[in-house]
N, CA, C and O atoms as CSV, one atom per row, in Angstrom:
chain,resi,resn,atom,element,x,y,z
A,1,MET,N,N,124.518,-3.558,135.275
A,1,MET,CA,C,124.265,-2.620,134.207
A,1,MET,C,C,124.348,-3.383,132.901
A,1,MET,O,O,125.300,-4.123,132.653
A,2,ALA,N,N,123.366,-3.196,132.095
A,2,ALA,CA,C,123.304,-3.918,130.829
A,2,ALA,C,C,124.332,-3.354,129.864
A,2,ALA,O,O,124.661,-2.168,129.902
A,3,ASP,N,N,124.831,-4.224,129.000
A,3,ASP,CA,C,125.754,-3.776,127.959
A,3,ASP,C,C,124.998,-2.890,126.986
A,3,ASP,O,O,123.884,-3.199,126.561
A,4,ARG,N,N,125.632,-1.785,126.647
A,4,ARG,CA,C,124.980,-0.856,125.733
A,4,ARG,C,C,125.824,-0.723,124.479
A,4,ARG,O,O,127.050,-0.827,124.511
A,5,ASP,N,N,125.156,-0.499,123.416
A,5,ASP,CA,C,125.800,-0.308,122.124
A,5,ASP,C,C,126.602,0.994,122.160
A,5,ASP,O,O,126.098,2.006,122.648
A,6,PRO,N,N,127.832,0.993,121.659
A,6,PRO,CA,C,128.637,2.221,121.666
A,6,PRO,C,C,127.957,3.389,120.937
A,6,PRO,O,O,128.108,4.545,121.333
A,7,GLU,N,N,127.224,3.087,119.895
A,7,GLU,CA,C,126.531,4.156,119.158
A,7,GLU,C,C,125.438,4.782,120.027
A,7,GLU,O,O,125.234,5.995,119.986
A,8,THR,N,N,124.738,3.968,120.808
A,8,THR,CA,C,123.711,4.477,121.723
A,8,THR,C,C,124.344,5.353,122.792
A,8,THR,O,O,123.811,6.406,123.142
A,9,ILE,N,N,125.478,4.913,123.305
A,9,ILE,CA,C,126.196,5.699,124.314
A,9,ILE,C,C,126.611,7.044,123.718
A,9,ILE,O,O,126.449,8.085,124.355
A,10,LYS,N,N,127.146,7.021,122.498
A,10,LYS,CA,C,127.559,8.255,121.821
A,10,LYS,C,C,126.363,9.192,121.640
A,10,LYS,O,O,126.488,10.397,121.860
A,11,GLN,N,N,125.222,8.662,121.248
A,11,GLN,CA,C,124.029,9.481,121.071
A,11,GLN,C,C,123.584,10.095,122.399
A,11,GLN,O,O,123.194,11.262,122.452
A,12,ASP,N,N,123.645,9.303,123.465
A,12,ASP,CA,C,123.284,9.820,124.795
A,12,ASP,C,C,124.217,10.953,125.213
A,12,ASP,O,O,123.776,11.966,125.757
A,13,ILE,N,N,125.510,10.770,124.952
A,13,ILE,CA,C,126.487,11.804,125.300
A,13,ILE,C,C,126.233,13.066,124.484
A,13,ILE,O,O,126.267,14.173,125.020
A,14,ASP,N,N,125.977,12.900,123.188
A,14,ASP,CA,C,125.700,14.059,122.334
A,14,ASP,C,C,124.451,14.804,122.804
A,14,ASP,O,O,124.422,16.034,122.822
A,15,GLN,N,N,123.427,14.052,123.180
A,15,GLN,CA,C,122.189,14.680,123.658
A,15,GLN,C,C,122.444,15.421,124.966
A,15,GLN,O,O,121.969,16.541,125.150
A,16,ALA,N,N,123.188,14.799,125.870
A,16,ALA,CA,C,123.500,15.449,127.143
A,16,ALA,C,C,124.324,16.714,126.902
A,16,ALA,O,O,124.118,17.724,127.576
A,17,ARG,N,N,125.258,16.667,125.945
A,17,ARG,CA,C,126.078,17.831,125.619
A,17,ARG,C,C,125.212,18.968,125.091
A,17,ARG,O,O,125.411,20.124,125.467
A,18,GLU,N,N,124.263,18.656,124.231
A,18,GLU,CA,C,123.365,19.681,123.692
A,18,GLU,C,C,122.498,20.298,124.780
A,18,GLU,O,O,122.281,21.509,124.798
A,19,GLN,N,N,122.005,19.461,125.684
A,19,GLN,CA,C,121.187,19.979,126.788
A,19,GLN,C,C,122.018,20.881,127.694
A,19,GLN,O,O,121.550,21.926,128.146
A,20,LEU,N,N,123.259,20.463,127.953
A,20,LEU,CA,C,124.145,21.274,128.794
A,20,LEU,C,C,124.455,22.607,128.121
A,20,LEU,O,O,124.463,23.648,128.778
A,21,ALA,N,N,124.707,22.579,126.828
A,21,ALA,CA,C,124.981,23.825,126.095
A,21,ALA,C,C,123.774,24.758,126.148
A,21,ALA,O,O,123.931,25.966,126.322
A,22,ALA,N,N,122.583,24.209,126.001
A,22,ALA,CA,C,121.370,25.037,126.071
A,22,ALA,C,C,121.212,25.637,127.464
A,22,ALA,O,O,120.826,26.798,127.601
A,23,THR,N,N,121.507,24.853,128.493
A,23,THR,CA,C,121.408,25.340,129.869
A,23,THR,C,C,122.414,26.461,130.115
A,23,THR,O,O,122.079,27.474,130.729
A,24,VAL,N,N,123.644,26.282,129.638
A,24,VAL,CA,C,124.673,27.310,129.812
A,24,VAL,C,C,124.266,28.587,129.077
A,24,VAL,O,O,124.449,29.686,129.601
A,25,ASP,N,N,123.722,28.453,127.881
A,25,ASP,CA,C,123.264,29.631,127.133
A,25,ASP,C,C,122.162,30.365,127.888
A,25,ASP,O,O,122.160,31.594,127.954
A,26,THR,N,N,121.229,29.611,128.455
A,26,THR,CA,C,120.138,30.215,129.220
A,26,THR,C,C,120.677,30.953,130.444
A,26,THR,O,O,120.251,32.070,130.737
A,27,LEU,N,N,121.607,30.331,131.152
A,27,LEU,CA,C,122.191,30.979,132.334
A,27,LEU,C,C,122.982,32.226,131.948
A,27,LEU,O,O,122.937,33.229,132.659
A,28,ALA,N,N,123.697,32.174,130.841
A,28,ALA,CA,C,124.462,33.341,130.385
A,28,ALA,C,C,123.515,34.487,130.034
A,28,ALA,O,O,123.812,35.646,130.322
A,29,GLU,N,N,122.389,34.171,129.419
A,29,GLU,CA,C,121.414,35.210,129.074
A,29,GLU,C,C,120.801,35.815,130.334
A,29,GLU,O,O,120.605,37.028,130.413
A,30,ARG,N,N,120.501,34.973,131.314
A,30,ARG,CA,C,119.911,35.479,132.557
A,30,ARG,C,C,120.882,36.360,133.328
A,30,ARG,O,O,120.462,37.301,134.001
A,31,ALA,N,N,122.179,36.065,133.239
A,31,ALA,CA,C,123.190,36.806,133.999
A,31,ALA,C,C,123.743,37.994,133.231
A,31,ALA,O,O,124.637,38.679,133.729
A,32,ASN,N,N,123.245,38.253,132.049
A,32,ASN,CA,C,123.720,39.367,131.236
A,32,ASN,C,C,123.422,40.683,131.963
A,32,ASN,O,O,122.263,40.965,132.267
A,33,PRO,N,N,124.449,41.491,132.244
A,33,PRO,CA,C,124.238,42.725,133.013
A,33,PRO,C,C,123.219,43.681,132.379
A,33,PRO,O,O,122.408,44.273,133.089
A,34,SER,N,N,123.254,43.834,131.062
A,34,SER,CA,C,122.284,44.758,130.468
A,34,SER,C,C,120.866,44.215,130.577
A,34,SER,O,O,119.923,44.993,130.718
A,35,ARG,N,N,120.696,42.908,130.515
A,35,ARG,CA,C,119.359,42.324,130.702
A,35,ARG,C,C,118.903,42.526,132.140
A,35,ARG,O,O,117.742,42.855,132.385
A,36,LEU,N,N,119.814,42.329,133.094
A,36,LEU,CA,C,119.467,42.542,134.499
A,36,LEU,C,C,119.072,44.001,134.741
A,36,LEU,O,O,118.132,44.277,135.487
A,37,LEU,N,N,119.790,44.930,134.112
A,37,LEU,CA,C,119.465,46.352,134.252
A,37,LEU,C,C,118.097,46.651,133.648
A,37,LEU,O,O,117.295,47.371,134.243
A,38,ASP,N,N,117.834,46.099,132.471
A,38,ASP,CA,C,116.525,46.301,131.843
A,38,ASP,C,C,115.401,45.733,132.702
A,38,ASP,O,O,114.344,46.349,132.836
A,39,ASP,N,N,115.631,44.552,133.285
A,39,ASP,CA,C,114.619,43.955,134.166
A,39,ASP,C,C,114.379,44.828,135.393
A,39,ASP,O,O,113.238,45.009,135.816
A,40,ALA,N,N,115.456,45.369,135.966
A,40,ALA,CA,C,115.323,46.220,137.150
A,40,ALA,C,C,114.570,47.506,136.807
A,40,ALA,O,O,113.717,47.954,137.574
A,41,LYS,N,N,114.889,48.099,135.649
A,41,LYS,CA,C,114.176,49.309,135.231
A,41,LYS,C,C,112.695,49.025,135.016
A,41,LYS,O,O,111.841,49.809,135.428
A,42,SER,N,N,112.397,47.915,134.377
A,42,SER,CA,C,110.996,47.557,134.135
A,42,SER,C,C,110.250,47.344,135.446
A,42,SER,O,O,109.110,47.782,135.597
A,43,ALA,N,N,110.897,46.671,136.389
A,43,ALA,CA,C,110.264,46.438,137.687
A,43,ALA,C,C,110.025,47.758,138.415
A,43,ALA,O,O,108.976,47.944,139.032
A,44,ALA,N,N,110.991,48.676,138.348
A,44,ALA,CA,C,110.832,49.970,139.010
A,44,ALA,C,C,109.695,50.764,138.377
A,44,ALA,O,O,108.907,51.395,139.082
A,45,ILE,N,N,109.611,50.734,137.057
A,45,ILE,CA,C,108.531,51.463,136.373
A,45,ILE,C,C,107.174,50.863,136.725
A,45,ILE,O,O,106.212,51.590,136.970
A,46,ARG,N,N,107.102,49.529,136.749
A,46,ARG,CA,C,105.825,48.880,137.132
A,46,ARG,C,C,105.434,49.273,138.552
A,46,ARG,O,O,104.258,49.506,138.833
A,47,PHE,N,N,106.424,49.349,139.452
A,47,PHE,CA,C,106.146,49.693,140.849
A,47,PHE,C,C,105.674,51.145,140.964
A,47,PHE,O,O,104.687,51.425,141.646
A,48,VAL,N,N,106.366,52.052,140.310
A,48,VAL,CA,C,106.053,53.475,140.427
A,48,VAL,C,C,104.714,53.810,139.780
A,48,VAL,O,O,104.030,54.734,140.220
A,49,THR,N,N,104.335,53.078,138.750
A,49,THR,CA,C,103.077,53.394,138.071
A,49,THR,C,C,101.856,52.779,138.748
A,49,THR,O,O,100.735,52.959,138.274
A,50,LYS,N,N,102.055,52.062,139.839
A,50,LYS,CA,C,100.897,51.591,140.603
A,50,LYS,C,C,100.199,52.816,141.190
A,50,LYS,O,O,100.861,53.745,141.652
A,51,PRO,N,N,98.879,52.822,141.173
A,51,PRO,CA,C,98.155,54.022,141.638
A,51,PRO,C,C,98.537,54.470,143.049
A,51,PRO,O,O,98.741,55.664,143.273
A,52,ALA,N,N,98.635,53.563,143.984
A,52,ALA,CA,C,98.944,53.951,145.362
A,52,ALA,C,C,100.335,54.568,145.464
A,52,ALA,O,O,100.533,55.539,146.194
A,53,VAL,N,N,101.282,54.017,144.745
A,53,VAL,CA,C,102.651,54.542,144.783
A,53,VAL,C,C,102.710,55.893,144.083
A,53,VAL,O,O,103.370,56.814,144.565
A,54,ALA,N,N,102.026,56.016,142.955
A,54,ALA,CA,C,102.030,57.284,142.221
A,54,ALA,C,C,101.440,58.405,143.072
A,54,ALA,O,O,101.977,59.512,143.096
A,55,VAL,N,N,100.351,58.131,143.763
A,55,VAL,CA,C,99.723,59.139,144.629
A,55,VAL,C,C,100.662,59.491,145.781
A,55,VAL,O,O,100.791,60.661,146.142
A,56,SER,N,N,101.308,58.497,146.350
A,56,SER,CA,C,102.246,58.757,147.446
A,56,SER,C,C,103.411,59.612,146.980
A,56,SER,O,O,103.814,60.548,147.670
A,57,LEU,N,N,103.954,59.293,145.808
A,57,LEU,CA,C,105.064,60.096,145.281
A,57,LEU,C,C,104.617,61.522,144.978
A,57,LEU,O,O,105.367,62.471,145.206
A,58,ALA,N,N,103.417,61.673,144.473
A,58,ALA,CA,C,102.894,63.014,144.214
A,58,ALA,C,C,102.765,63.779,145.527
A,58,ALA,O,O,103.088,64.965,145.588
A,59,GLY,N,N,102.305,63.122,146.555
A,59,GLY,CA,C,102.181,63.759,147.863
A,59,GLY,C,C,103.535,64.180,148.411
A,59,GLY,O,O,103.670,65.278,148.950
A,60,VAL,N,N,104.517,63.337,148.284
A,60,VAL,CA,C,105.868,63.678,148.741
A,60,VAL,C,C,106.400,64.858,147.937
A,60,VAL,O,O,107.051,65.744,148.492
A,61,GLY,N,N,106.130,64.878,146.645
A,61,GLY,CA,C,106.561,65.989,145.801
A,61,GLY,C,C,105.935,67.301,146.230
A,61,GLY,O,O,106.608,68.331,146.271
A,62,VAL,N,N,104.640,67.268,146.551
A,62,VAL,CA,C,103.945,68.480,147.000
A,62,VAL,C,C,104.529,68.960,148.324
A,62,VAL,O,O,104.763,70.156,148.494
A,63,VAL,N,N,104.764,68.057,149.252
A,63,VAL,CA,C,105.346,68.437,150.545
A,63,VAL,C,C,106.736,69.041,150.335
A,63,VAL,O,O,107.071,70.056,150.946
A,64,ALA,N,N,107.538,68.425,149.481
A,64,ALA,CA,C,108.876,68.958,149.213
A,64,ALA,C,C,108.784,70.348,148.595
A,64,ALA,O,O,109.558,71.235,148.954
A,65,LEU,N,N,107.864,70.546,147.687
A,65,LEU,CA,C,107.682,71.850,147.058
A,65,LEU,C,C,107.279,72.903,148.085
A,65,LEU,O,O,107.806,74.016,148.078
A,66,VAL,N,N,106.351,72.555,148.962
A,66,VAL,CA,C,105.917,73.483,150.014
A,66,VAL,C,C,107.093,73.836,150.913
A,66,VAL,O,O,107.259,75.004,151.264
A,67,LEU,N,N,107.908,72.871,151.293
A,67,LEU,CA,C,109.055,73.146,152.157
A,67,LEU,C,C,110.071,74.044,151.463
A,67,LEU,O,O,110.640,74.933,152.097
A,68,VAL,N,N,110.303,73.832,150.201
A,68,VAL,CA,C,111.248,74.675,149.456
A,68,VAL,C,C,110.723,76.100,149.367
A,68,VAL,O,O,111.477,77.049,149.583
A,69,VAL,N,N,109.451,76.261,149.055
A,69,VAL,CA,C,108.862,77.599,148.952
A,69,VAL,C,C,108.926,78.309,150.298
A,69,VAL,O,O,109.256,79.494,150.349
A,70,ARG,N,N,108.618,77.615,151.382
A,70,ARG,CA,C,108.677,78.228,152.722
A,70,ARG,C,C,110.095,78.656,153.066
A,70,ARG,O,O,110.299,79.721,153.649
A,71,ARG,N,N,111.071,77.836,152.712
A,71,ARG,CA,C,112.464,78.160,153.013
A,71,ARG,C,C,112.909,79.391,152.215
A,71,ARG,O,O,113.617,80.256,152.730
A,72,ILE,N,N,112.484,79.452,150.959
A,72,ILE,CA,C,112.834,80.608,150.117
A,72,ILE,C,C,112.217,81.877,150.691
A,72,ILE,O,O,112.872,82.918,150.728
A,73,ARG,N,N,110.974,81.805,151.136
A,73,ARG,CA,C,110.289,82.989,151.681
A,73,ARG,C,C,110.912,83.441,153.010
A,73,ARG,O,O,110.894,84.631,153.324
A,74,GLN,N,N,111.455,82.515,153.781
A,74,GLN,CA,C,112.067,82.862,155.073
A,74,GLN,C,C,113.384,83.588,154.900
A,74,GLN,O,O,113.793,84.338,155.786
A,75,ASN,N,N,114.045,83.387,153.800
A,75,ASN,CA,C,115.348,84.055,153.571
A,75,ASN,C,C,115.196,85.380,152.984
A,75,ASN,O,O,116.190,86.062,152.734
């Protein structure tokens, strides 16, 4: 290993420290519970608003409504 100037070593350490701090900040932001909740809500909304899913949910709603009305009429 070649001899390195102490100032160069210090600069390398400082740069590595800054990169590590940026990485830790990024990981902390990704693991933030409110961000995770917002991401989950967004994913659920994107899924539900797909045409095939929306039609399926509407169909399930109609079937549930028919079953409730039939049950009410039977009593």
